[in-house]
C-alpha positions as MATLAB code, in Angstrom:
seq = 'XXXXXXXXXXXXXXXXXXXXXXXXXXXXXXXXXXXXXXXXXXXXXXXXXXXXXXXXXXXXXXXXXXXXXXXXXXXXXXXXXXXXXXXXXXXXXXXXXXXXXXXXXXXXXXXXXXXXXXXXXXXXXXXXXXXXXXXXXXXXXXXXXXXXXXXXXXXXXXXXXXXXXXXXXXXXXXXXXXXXXXXXXXXXXXXXXXXXXXXXXXXXXXXXXXXXXXXXXXXXXXXXXXXXXXXXXXXXXXXXXXXXXXXXXXXXXXXXXXXXXXXXXXXXXXXXXXXXXXXXXXXXXXXXXXXXXXXXXXXXXXXX';
ca = [
      -0.131   -0.058   -0.217;
       1.473    3.587   -0.704;
       0.728    7.058    1.228;
      -0.766    6.763    5.063;
      -3.441    4.741    6.065;
      -5.464    4.732    9.338;
      -6.078    1.133   10.153;
      -8.357   -0.174   13.113;
      -8.356   -4.085   14.041;
     -11.691   -5.278   14.208;
     -12.205   -6.575   17.847;
     -14.094   -9.537   18.957;
     -17.113   -7.678   20.148;
     -16.674   -5.675   16.363;
     -17.245   -9.169   14.456;
     -20.576   -9.707   12.268;
     -20.649   -5.840   11.767;
     -19.980   -4.523    8.158;
     -16.905   -2.548    6.897;
     -19.176    0.396    7.157;
     -20.488    0.409   10.174;
     -16.927   -0.306   11.550;
     -15.861    2.970    9.164;
     -18.505    4.768   10.556;
     -18.712    3.592   14.074;
     -15.831    2.922   15.773;
     -13.096    4.863   13.518;
     -15.310    7.659   13.396;
     -15.621    8.357    9.689;
     -18.221   10.513    8.269;
     -20.468    8.969    5.478;
     -18.950   12.028    3.590;
     -15.805   10.931    4.082;
     -16.396    7.309    2.878;
     -18.416    8.438   -0.119;
     -14.861   10.196   -1.088;
     -12.744    7.227   -0.152;
     -14.546    4.893   -1.817;
     -14.325    6.885   -4.703;
     -10.141    7.320   -4.361;
     -10.357    3.571   -3.975;
      -9.039    4.536   -0.109;
     -10.890    1.773    1.961;
      -9.391   -1.612    2.493;
     -10.273   -4.965    4.091;
      -7.122   -7.083    5.094;
      -5.524   -4.798    1.722;
      -7.837   -5.495   -0.258;
     -10.830   -3.295   -1.651;
     -14.111   -4.981   -0.341;
     -17.942   -4.632   -0.669;
     -18.732   -1.677    2.062;
     -21.540   -4.327    2.789;
     -18.788   -7.335    3.834;
     -18.947   -8.219    7.201;
     -16.057   -8.648    9.213;
     -14.366  -10.639   11.553;
     -12.394  -10.493   14.942;
      -8.454   -9.663   13.847;
      -9.445   -8.313   10.638;
      -7.896   -5.156    9.780;
      -9.911   -2.070    8.176;
      -8.118    0.995    6.683;
      -8.783    4.157    5.319;
      -6.096    6.084    3.393;
      -5.531    9.443    4.906;
      -5.160   11.866    1.708;
      -3.497   14.682    1.125;
      -2.658   15.747   -2.762;
      -4.401   18.730   -3.285;
      -4.389   22.546   -3.843;
      -3.808   24.635   -0.620;
      -6.998   26.586   -2.000;
      -4.897   30.112   -0.745;
      -1.684   31.761   -2.039;
       0.952   31.266    0.481;
       2.347   34.435    2.221;
       5.922   34.388    4.425;
       5.125   35.107    7.954;
       6.537   33.598   11.163;
       4.705   31.132   13.242;
       4.829   30.117   16.375;
       4.723   26.653   16.297;
       3.729   24.797   19.638;
       3.351   21.559   17.831;
       3.153   19.771   14.710;
       3.116   15.913   13.854;
       1.773   14.543    9.750;
      -1.581   15.171   11.240;
      -2.172   18.300   13.546;
      -0.607   22.012   13.580;
      -1.041   23.806   16.759;
      -0.029   27.618   16.411;
       0.049   30.598   19.239;
      -1.631   33.363   17.013;
      -0.241   36.790   18.111;
      -3.090   39.180   18.026;
      -4.648   41.476   15.182;
      -4.446   38.358   12.732;
      -7.189   37.101   11.221;
      -7.193   32.982   11.517;
      -8.844   32.833    8.237;
      -9.297   35.252    5.632;
     -13.491   36.468    4.982;
     -12.856   38.289    1.990;
     -10.953   37.321   -1.053;
      -8.527   40.417   -1.018;
      -7.055   39.462    3.067;
      -4.029   37.764    2.201;
      -1.853   38.368    6.171;
      -4.425   35.865    7.787;
      -2.503   32.950    9.446;
      -4.297   30.794    6.973;
      -1.776   32.454    3.883;
       1.220   31.606    6.902;
       0.072   27.822    7.204;
      -0.013   27.658    3.346;
       3.562   28.430    3.081;
       4.801   27.075    5.887;
       3.267   23.712    4.322;
       4.818   24.542    0.715;
       7.913   24.973    2.440;
       7.700   21.467    4.082;
       6.311   20.132    0.621;
       2.807   19.085    1.675;
      -0.051   19.729   -0.868;
      -2.628   20.113    1.322;
      -5.868   22.652    1.749;
      -5.123   24.844    5.248;
      -7.902   23.434    7.348;
      -8.215   25.093   10.541;
     -10.424   22.953   13.270;
     -11.483   26.141   15.234;
     -11.525   29.956   15.686;
     -10.718   32.174   18.016;
     -11.309   36.522   16.900;
      -8.785   38.681   14.768;
      -7.627   40.426   18.355;
      -7.928   37.198   20.413;
      -3.999   36.182   21.591;
      -3.203   32.007   21.653;
      -3.776   28.364   20.498;
      -5.532   27.513   17.303;
      -5.763   23.786   15.780;
      -5.084   22.856   12.484;
      -5.643   20.230   10.498;
      -3.327   18.585    7.933;
      -5.619   16.313    6.021;
      -9.053   15.931    5.293;
      -9.344   13.118    7.074;
      -8.185   14.306    9.923;
     -10.212   17.689    9.701;
     -13.067   15.413   10.043;
     -12.314   13.528   12.769;
     -11.365   16.535   14.717;
     -14.647   18.053   13.551;
     -16.395   15.362   15.142;
     -14.835   15.984   18.476;
     -15.114   19.660   18.538;
     -19.011   19.254   17.357;
     -19.328   16.654   20.441;
     -17.376   18.739   22.665;
     -14.242   16.845   23.341;
     -12.049   19.618   22.371;
     -11.218   21.430   25.937;
     -10.637   25.433   25.520;
      -9.581   27.528   28.606;
      -8.647   31.425   28.058;
      -7.110   33.806   30.540;
      -8.852   37.357   30.556;
      -8.502   40.450   32.152;
     -11.672   41.738   32.925;
     -13.188   45.182   34.607;
     -13.833   44.963   38.584;
     -12.681   42.295   41.245;
     -14.778   39.329   40.884;
     -16.992   37.418   43.985;
     -16.318   34.057   44.729;
     -13.711   31.593   43.415;
     -15.728   30.273   40.983;
     -19.019   29.609   38.950;
     -20.680   29.192   35.450;
     -22.366   31.910   33.248;
     -25.272   29.872   31.248;
     -26.647   32.762   29.175;
     -28.429   31.804   25.865;
     -26.460   33.887   22.968;
     -28.541   35.443   19.799;
     -27.038   37.950   17.718;
     -27.463   42.274   18.951;
     -30.860   43.258   16.953;
     -29.417   46.911   17.023;
     -25.666   45.822   16.523;
     -25.837   43.181   13.614;
     -21.763   42.401   13.757;
     -22.496   41.761   17.546;
     -23.846   39.293   20.094;
     -26.244   39.734   23.196;
     -27.608   37.655   25.603;
     -31.005   37.346   24.418;
     -34.188   34.607   25.450;
     -34.904   32.576   22.593;
     -30.801   32.491   21.959;
     -28.369   29.470   21.633;
     -27.466   27.381   24.670;
     -24.384   29.251   25.855;
     -22.519   27.822   28.749;
     -18.968   29.172   30.341;
     -17.449   28.375   33.600;
     -15.216   30.493   35.034;
     -12.231   30.310   37.892;
     -10.341   33.270   39.825;
      -6.508   32.687   38.488;
      -5.648   36.371   40.591;
      -6.904   39.327   41.902;
      -5.673   43.136   40.828;
      -6.791   46.179   41.670;
      -9.262   46.958   39.922;
      -9.312   43.747   37.846;
      -9.952   40.003   37.758;
      -7.533   37.757   35.748;
     -10.246   34.897   35.167;
      -9.132   31.254   33.329;
     -12.353   30.501   31.046;
     -13.638   27.286   29.675;
     -16.125   26.719   26.916;
     -19.192   24.800   26.971;
     -20.386   25.784   24.026;
     -18.436   27.445   21.011;
     -21.010   30.868   20.775;
     -19.618   33.769   18.691;
     -17.893   35.981   20.714;
     -18.926   33.843   23.410;
     -16.840   34.939   26.637;
     -16.856   38.812   25.548;
     -20.392   38.467   25.790;
     -20.678   36.372   29.259;
     -18.052   38.734   30.714;
     -20.065   41.964   29.410;
     -23.479   40.174   31.277;
     -21.629   39.044   34.323;
     -20.619   43.275   34.888;
     -17.442   42.029   34.344;
     -16.393   43.085   30.726;
     -13.033   42.090   29.030;
     -10.631   44.554   29.665;
      -9.844   47.144   26.393;
     -12.771   45.567   24.756;
     -14.117   47.991   22.208;
     -17.271   46.236   21.110;
     -18.642   45.180   24.722;
     -17.955   47.078   27.528;
     -15.244   49.203   26.391;
     -13.307   49.035   29.840;
      -9.783   49.516   30.102;
      -9.517   50.725   26.321;
      -6.055   53.136   27.609;
      -4.869   49.536   28.718;
      -4.714   47.743   26.040;
      -5.161   48.204   22.228;
      -7.523   45.144   22.437;
      -9.959   42.467   24.297;
      -7.126   40.915   27.071;
      -8.689   37.118   25.940;
      -6.071   34.823   25.343;
      -6.291   31.206   24.578;
      -4.280   29.497   26.971;
      -4.942   25.651   26.706;
      -6.497   23.545   24.460;
      -6.543   19.887   24.851;
      -8.140   17.080   22.074;
      -7.911   13.389   21.263;
      -4.908   12.910   18.631;
      -7.234   12.052   15.025;
      -4.469    9.116   14.155;
      -3.384    7.557   17.322;
      -5.924    8.540   19.575;
      -3.369    9.766   22.330;
      -4.553   12.581   24.574;
      -2.763   15.823   23.817;
      -2.146   18.825   26.011;
      -0.850   22.425   25.423;
      -0.711   25.583   26.754;
       0.632   28.697   25.534;
       2.023   31.557   27.932;
       0.190   35.560   28.436;
       1.223   37.668   25.393;
       3.264   40.690   26.360;
       0.901   43.191   25.930;
      -1.435   41.269   28.972;
       1.667   41.113   30.794;
       2.461   44.454   31.083;
      -1.418   45.603   31.890;
      -1.401   43.055   34.930;
       2.420   44.924   35.677;
       0.880   48.162   35.553;
      -2.476   47.706   37.299;
      -0.328   46.177   39.908;
       1.536   49.627   40.309;
      -1.393   51.266   40.817;
      -4.193   53.760   39.229;
      -4.016   55.218   35.882;
      -3.660   51.471   34.166;
      -6.577   51.987   32.433;
];
């Protein structure tokens, strides 16, 4: 066999299932991906092309090709990347603030995805740039990319199933009471400002867990974990809780003299490797502007 393959050895309790059952069940491959693999002869049973309806026995090996030979889709643009982790299937980058993860219009050429396209080209990889999730332009921190369609599909399922852990650090206005809690409030588009979101009855369910990491004069450093992934969720929930994120010019406008952007950093990312199944966890230190803001707050009034 040529190329890279994802293999699954049929267990005793899986005997009698069909090849398709194994692909969609323990291998977690979507039916859409199965259709693509079938057209490309990318499914094997014991190294031979099978009928999807064929029943398997314990010890059989079902294989799916990890394809990576396609046009990148974006023009490569050279830029410095803070790579936290990279292997054949995934790429984790610590994104600086003021950079979009992916273009939102054809004329944008300085996004993180363009830099990743250049990185892939330098490595001789012919593959599309596939961010598994995104963070706002002015938010810094960890972003996960998949290096193939197969890896993206498997990681996207983890994301939709709430199995990818994402933790953030934020500087918020005021001293929060208590040590931890949950903001459970639905989020919808703000009818007065269509580019923004607001807590509204009938909106999409949204839950954010928070824990105090440090207390500062007039501010709190909090660690936040997303149970859902709504647009601007942390920023909206913190404003709703009466503690808007410092530097946020859309939600609250507190501390805009202290930072040039919202003090929000994607600090920790946890997921299951799409092909090995290994649990992986990565962290990114606070960026300089947030660290400097903390020192200014500690030093006394006038920080913003």
